C-alpha positions as CSV (number, residue, x, y, z in Angstrom):
1,M,-77.5,44.2,-16.9
2,I,-78.2,42.9,-13.3
3,S,-77.4,39.1,-13.0
4,N,-80.0,36.5,-13.1
5,Q,-78.9,35.3,-9.4
6,V,-79.3,39.2,-8.1
7,L,-83.0,39.1,-9.8
8,Q,-83.8,35.9,-8.0
9,T,-83.0,37.3,-4.8
10,T,-84.5,40.1,-5.1
11,V,-87.9,38.5,-5.7
12,D,-87.7,36.2,-3.2
13,G,-87.2,38.8,-1.1
14,F,-89.9,40.9,-2.2
15,R,-92.0,38.1,-1.4
16,E,-91.8,37.9,1.7
17,I,-93.1,41.3,2.1
18,V,-95.5,41.7,-0.5
19,H,-96.8,38.0,-0.1
20,R,-97.3,37.6,-3.6
21,E,-96.1,35.6,-6.1
22,L,-93.7,37.3,-8.5
23,S,-91.4,37.3,-11.2
24,V,-89.6,39.0,-13.7
25,Y,-88.8,39.0,-17.7
26,D,-87.2,40.4,-20.7
27,T,-88.8,42.2,-23.2
28,D,-88.7,39.4,-25.3
29,G,-90.9,37.3,-22.7
30,K,-87.9,35.5,-21.6
31,L,-88.3,33.9,-18.0
32,L,-85.5,35.3,-15.8
33,A,-86.3,35.2,-11.8
34,A,-89.3,33.7,-10.6
35,T,-90.8,32.8,-7.4
36,A,-91.7,28.8,-6.5
37,G,-95.0,29.2,-7.1
38,S,-95.9,31.9,-9.7
39,H,-97.5,31.0,-12.6
40,H,-95.5,32.2,-15.6
41,A,-96.8,35.2,-17.8
42,S,-96.9,34.4,-22.1
43,E,-94.0,35.6,-24.3
44,S,-96.9,37.4,-26.4
45,A,-98.5,39.3,-23.2
46,V,-94.7,40.4,-22.5
47,Q,-93.8,41.4,-25.2
48,S,-96.9,43.4,-26.0
49,L,-96.4,45.2,-23.2
50,A,-93.1,46.2,-23.8
51,A,-93.8,47.4,-27.4
52,S,-96.8,49.7,-26.4
53,E,-96.4,52.8,-25.0
54,E,-98.6,51.8,-21.6
55,R,-96.9,51.6,-18.4
56,S,-98.6,48.3,-17.0
57,K,-101.5,45.9,-17.6
58,A,-103.2,43.2,-16.2
59,F,-103.0,39.5,-18.2
60,G,-103.6,36.5,-17.5
61,G,-104.1,36.7,-13.6
62,Q,-101.2,38.8,-13.8
63,Q,-100.3,42.4,-13.3
64,L,-97.6,43.2,-16.0
65,Y,-94.9,46.2,-15.2
66,K,-92.6,47.6,-17.3
67,V,-88.9,48.5,-15.9
68,Y,-87.2,51.4,-17.1
69,D,-83.3,51.8,-17.9
70,E,-82.9,55.6,-19.4
71,Y,-86.6,55.5,-20.5
72,E,-85.8,52.3,-22.5
73,P,-87.6,49.3,-21.2
74,E,-85.5,46.7,-19.8
75,Y,-87.3,44.1,-18.1
76,I,-90.9,43.4,-17.0
77,A,-92.3,43.0,-13.5
78,A,-95.0,40.2,-12.8
79,A,-97.3,40.1,-9.5
80,E,-100.0,37.4,-9.4
81,G,-103.4,38.7,-9.2
82,E,-104.9,41.5,-10.9
83,D,-106.3,43.5,-7.7
84,E,-105.0,47.1,-7.3
85,E,-102.9,45.0,-4.6
86,A,-101.1,43.1,-7.5
87,R,-100.7,46.1,-9.5
88,L,-99.0,48.2,-6.2
89,A,-96.7,45.1,-5.9
90,A,-95.5,45.2,-9.7
91,R,-95.1,48.7,-9.6
92,V,-93.5,48.7,-6.2
93,L,-90.8,45.6,-7.7
94,A,-90.7,47.7,-10.7
95,F,-89.1,50.4,-9.1
96,Q,-87.1,48.2,-6.9
97,L,-85.4,46.6,-9.9
98,E,-84.9,50.7,-11.2
99,G,-82.9,51.1,-8.3
100,L,-80.7,47.9,-8.9
101,L,-80.4,49.0,-12.8
102,V,-79.2,52.8,-11.5
103,A,-76.8,51.3,-8.9
104,Y,-75.3,48.7,-11.1
105,K,-75.0,51.1,-13.6
106,E,-72.7,53.8,-11.2
107,K,-70.4,50.8,-10.4
108,F,-69.9,49.9,-13.8
109,D,-69.3,53.8,-14.2
110,K,-67.0,53.6,-11.1
111,D,-64.7,51.0,-12.3
112,N,-64.4,52.3,-15.6
113,F,-63.5,56.1,-14.2
114,V,-61.0,54.4,-11.9
115,K,-59.5,52.1,-14.4
116,N,-59.0,55.8,-16.4
117,L,-58.0,57.0,-13.5
118,L,-54.7,54.5,-12.6
119,L,-53.9,55.1,-17.0
120,D,-53.8,58.5,-16.7
121,N,-56.1,58.7,-19.5
122,L,-58.4,61.2,-18.0
123,L,-58.2,65.4,-17.8
124,L,-57.8,67.4,-14.7
125,V,-61.1,69.1,-15.4
126,D,-62.9,65.5,-15.9
127,I,-61.6,63.8,-12.7
128,Y,-63.5,66.2,-10.4
129,N,-66.5,66.5,-12.7
130,R,-66.8,62.5,-12.9
131,A,-65.5,62.4,-8.9
132,K,-68.5,64.7,-8.4
133,K,-71.3,62.5,-10.3
134,L,-69.8,59.5,-8.9
135,H,-69.7,60.6,-5.2
136,I,-66.0,60.0,-5.1
137,D,-64.2,62.3,-2.3
138,A,-61.6,64.5,-4.1
139,G,-59.2,65.1,-1.2
140,A,-59.5,61.9,0.5
141,R,-55.6,60.3,1.4
142,R,-55.3,57.3,-1.0
143,A,-52.4,55.0,-2.1
144,V,-52.9,52.2,-4.6
145,L,-52.0,48.5,-4.4
146,T,-50.9,46.0,-7.1
147,V,-51.5,42.5,-6.5
148,E,-50.0,39.5,-8.7
149,T,-50.1,35.9,-8.6
150,G,-48.5,33.4,-10.6
151,G,-52.1,32.6,-12.2
152,G,-55.7,32.2,-11.8
153,E,-56.0,36.2,-11.9
154,S,-60.0,36.2,-12.1
155,R,-59.8,34.4,-8.8
156,L,-57.9,36.7,-7.6
157,H,-59.6,39.7,-8.4
158,E,-63.1,37.9,-7.1
159,T,-61.0,37.1,-3.6
160,V,-59.8,41.1,-3.1
161,K,-63.4,42.3,-4.0
162,A,-64.8,39.9,-1.4
163,L,-62.3,41.4,0.9
164,F,-62.9,44.8,0.3
165,A,-67.0,44.3,0.1
166,N,-67.5,46.5,3.6
167,R,-65.6,49.7,2.1
168,P,-67.5,51.3,-0.7
169,S,-64.7,53.9,-0.5
170,D,-62.2,51.4,-1.9
171,F,-61.9,50.3,-5.4
172,V,-60.7,47.2,-7.1
173,T,-60.1,46.4,-10.3
174,T,-58.1,45.2,-13.1
175,V,-55.9,46.9,-15.5
176,D,-54.1,44.1,-17.2
177,E,-54.6,40.6,-17.2
178,N,-51.3,39.7,-14.7
179,N,-52.5,42.3,-11.4
180,V,-55.2,43.4,-9.6
181,V,-55.3,46.9,-8.3
182,V,-56.9,48.3,-5.1
183,V,-57.1,52.0,-4.7
184,R,-57.4,51.7,-1.2
185,E,-58.8,55.2,1.1
186,L,-57.0,55.9,4.0
187,K,-57.8,57.1,7.3
188,P,-57.7,61.3,7.9
189,E,-55.2,60.7,10.6
190,G,-52.8,58.2,11.5
191,N,-49.6,56.5,9.9
192,G,-51.0,55.5,6.7
193,Y,-48.3,53.3,5.7
194,E,-48.6,51.3,8.6
195,E,-52.4,51.1,7.2
196,L,-51.2,50.1,4.1
197,Q,-49.0,47.3,5.1
198,H,-51.9,45.8,7.6
199,C,-54.2,46.4,4.3
200,A,-51.5,44.2,2.2
201,E,-51.0,41.4,4.6
202,D,-54.7,41.0,4.8
203,I,-54.1,40.2,0.9
204,R,-51.5,38.1,1.3
205,D,-53.3,36.1,3.6
206,A,-56.6,36.1,2.0
207,A,-54.9,34.4,-1.4
208,A,-53.1,32.5,0.3
209,E,-56.0,31.1,2.3
210,T,-57.0,30.1,-1.1
211,G,-54.0,28.3,-2.5
212,M,-52.5,31.3,-4.3
213,K,-49.3,33.1,-3.4
214,T,-49.2,36.8,-4.5
215,R,-46.7,39.5,-4.9
216,I,-47.9,43.2,-3.3
217,A,-46.4,46.2,-3.5
218,Y,-47.8,49.4,-2.5
219,G,-46.8,53.4,-3.6
220,T,-46.9,56.5,-1.8
221,I,-49.9,58.2,-0.4
222,V,-51.5,60.8,-2.3
223,Y,-53.9,63.5,-0.8
224,D,-55.5,64.2,-4.4
225,L,-57.3,62.1,-6.9
226,R,-55.6,63.2,-9.5
227,E,-52.7,62.1,-8.1
228,V,-53.6,58.7,-7.8
229,S,-52.0,57.6,-11.4
230,K,-48.9,58.3,-9.9
231,S,-49.4,56.2,-6.8
232,Y,-50.0,53.5,-9.4
233,K,-47.0,53.8,-11.3
234,E,-44.7,53.8,-8.2
235,A,-46.7,50.2,-6.9
236,K,-45.8,48.9,-10.3
237,L,-42.1,50.1,-10.1
238,A,-42.0,48.4,-6.5
239,L,-43.7,45.2,-7.9
240,D,-41.1,45.1,-10.7
241,V,-37.6,46.1,-8.5
242,G,-39.1,43.8,-5.4
243,K,-38.6,40.9,-7.8
244,I,-35.0,42.1,-8.3
245,F,-33.3,43.2,-5.3
246,Y,-35.8,42.0,-2.8
247,E,-37.2,38.1,-3.9
248,E,-37.6,37.0,-0.3
249,K,-40.4,39.6,0.0
250,E,-43.9,39.1,-0.4
251,I,-44.8,42.8,0.2
252,V,-42.6,45.6,-1.0
253,A,-43.0,49.4,-0.7
254,Y,-42.1,51.9,-2.8
255,N,-40.4,54.0,-0.3
256,N,-38.2,51.3,1.1
257,L,-36.8,50.2,-2.3
258,G,-33.7,52.5,-1.3
259,I,-31.1,52.3,-4.5
260,G,-32.3,49.4,-5.8
261,R,-35.4,52.1,-7.6
262,L,-32.6,54.3,-8.7
263,I,-30.5,51.1,-10.1
264,Y,-34.1,50.4,-11.8
265,Q,-33.7,53.0,-13.7
266,L,-30.4,52.9,-15.8
267,P,-30.0,52.2,-18.8
268,M,-28.0,48.8,-20.0
269,N,-25.7,49.9,-21.5
270,L,-23.9,52.3,-18.3
271,C,-24.5,49.7,-16.5
272,R,-22.3,47.3,-19.1
273,M,-19.7,50.6,-18.5
274,F,-20.0,50.9,-14.8
275,I,-19.4,46.8,-14.2
276,K,-16.3,46.6,-17.1
277,E,-14.7,49.3,-14.8
278,I,-15.1,47.9,-11.3
279,F,-14.3,44.4,-12.0
280,D,-12.4,44.7,-15.2
281,G,-14.6,43.1,-18.2
282,K,-15.1,39.7,-15.0
283,S,-18.8,39.3,-13.6
284,P,-18.8,38.6,-9.9
285,E,-20.6,35.0,-11.0
286,E,-17.8,34.3,-11.6
287,F,-16.5,34.3,-8.4
288,D,-16.3,31.3,-6.6
289,E,-19.0,30.4,-3.5
290,E,-16.9,30.7,-0.6
291,T,-16.6,34.6,-1.7
292,L,-19.7,35.0,-2.5
293,I,-20.9,33.5,0.6
294,T,-18.3,35.7,2.8
295,I,-19.2,38.7,1.2
296,R,-22.9,38.4,1.9
297,Q,-22.4,37.0,5.2
298,F,-20.0,40.8,5.6
299,F,-22.6,42.8,4.2
300,E,-25.2,41.3,6.3
301,N,-23.0,42.2,9.3
302,N,-22.7,45.8,8.6
303,L,-19.3,45.3,7.5
304,N,-18.2,43.8,11.1
305,V,-15.1,41.5,11.0
306,S,-15.6,39.4,14.4
307,E,-19.2,39.1,14.0
308,T,-19.0,37.9,10.0
309,S,-16.3,35.3,10.9
310,R,-18.7,34.4,13.8
311,K,-21.4,33.5,11.8
312,L,-19.1,31.8,9.1
313,F,-17.6,29.7,12.0
314,I,-14.2,30.8,10.7
315,H,-11.3,32.7,12.6
316,R,-11.0,36.3,11.6
317,N,-7.6,36.3,10.5
318,T,-9.1,33.1,8.0
319,L,-12.1,35.7,7.2
320,V,-8.9,38.9,6.5
321,Y,-7.2,36.6,4.6
322,R,-10.2,36.1,1.9
323,L,-11.1,40.0,2.0
324,D,-7.7,40.6,1.2
325,K,-7.6,38.0,-1.6
326,L,-11.4,39.9,-2.7
327,Q,-9.1,43.0,-2.9
328,K,-6.2,41.9,-5.2
329,T,-8.5,40.7,-7.5
330,T,-11.1,43.4,-7.6
331,G,-9.0,46.5,-6.3
332,L,-12.0,46.8,-3.4
333,D,-11.5,46.7,0.0
334,L,-14.6,45.5,1.6
335,R,-13.5,47.2,4.5
336,V,-13.3,50.4,3.6
337,F,-16.6,52.3,3.6
338,D,-16.7,53.5,0.2
339,D,-15.0,50.6,-0.9
340,A,-17.8,48.7,-0.2
341,I,-20.7,50.8,-0.9
342,T,-19.1,50.2,-4.8
343,F,-19.0,47.0,-4.5
344,K,-22.4,46.4,-3.4
345,I,-24.1,48.7,-5.9
346,A,-22.3,46.7,-8.3
347,L,-23.5,43.5,-7.4
348,M,-27.6,45.0,-7.3
349,V,-26.0,46.3,-10.9
350,V,-25.0,42.4,-12.2
351,E,-28.7,41.3,-10.5
352,Y,-30.5,43.9,-12.4
353,M,-28.4,43.0,-16.0
354,N,-29.2,39.2,-15.2
355,Y,-33.2,40.4,-14.9
356,M,-33.5,42.4,-17.6
357,E,-31.4,39.4,-19.9
358,K,-34.0,37.1,-18.9
359,T,-36.7,39.4,-19.4
360,D,-36.0,40.1,-23.0
361,Y,-35.1,37.0,-23.7
């Protein structure tokens, strides 16, 4: 379960403490890690100890010691020499490796627990029981961020994990092949959403340094572990809604989605009926480029005729003429607030319909 790289780092570091050559074998006698000057034990000697009831034995100038994982031998630790100091060095190395096995298993269990928590696969009683065993604070403030890139999810996962390496209370995992998920524990006090925004920006910047372009979304803050799945669902929805209505944004927050969140949940048949009623069977996509630019600028300038005409470099009367022409075509006067709202919603509905049709295709 422990990687060979970690085993090698462990024996190299431990050698500096005990001043003995050290090595680690699997129970079949295969050498997994060793210090530079160590002599290798024979496979038969390692296999013999692994199969016996003994915990340790001296053989061929080395002291061998079993490393257990839940009462089953997992490794054999070896120290150069057959004296008592060598036996003590092998024993302490074995103890260190057993501690690493526990830590690795706990880490795996935490990852499995968090995945099931996100997917709502746990009973309420299991959430709190397992959280207690894994030393996870069930009452901390948390929120979920989901990170998507156009490719190289495994590289993204490693990048994000490295970013949170010094934050053991945060969890980085993958639930599907497209996204990396971060369960962020927030400070007890302060503006949690500002903290989430900064966290998302850090992830974006770290990914950008490795050449990856990301889209990031985050859900609302929850105050109980059982609600983490709710924040995850919100983050997923925000990611999808952001692609439709806020394509230019790299980071989207669920609580800032506005009306786009409502439109996203409308059934397609209701959307078609609404557009048919508003535009009499036509589509805003049939408007000429000049009209579309005028509409967009008018909304961006909060329905202000003077400011819009200035931004478009046209006379005020020219803008009024275009708006009058649009009113004759659609029956909606964008200078009237209620009509403007109706028209804006209709445009967003069309965007949603186009996106869904492309996705289905």
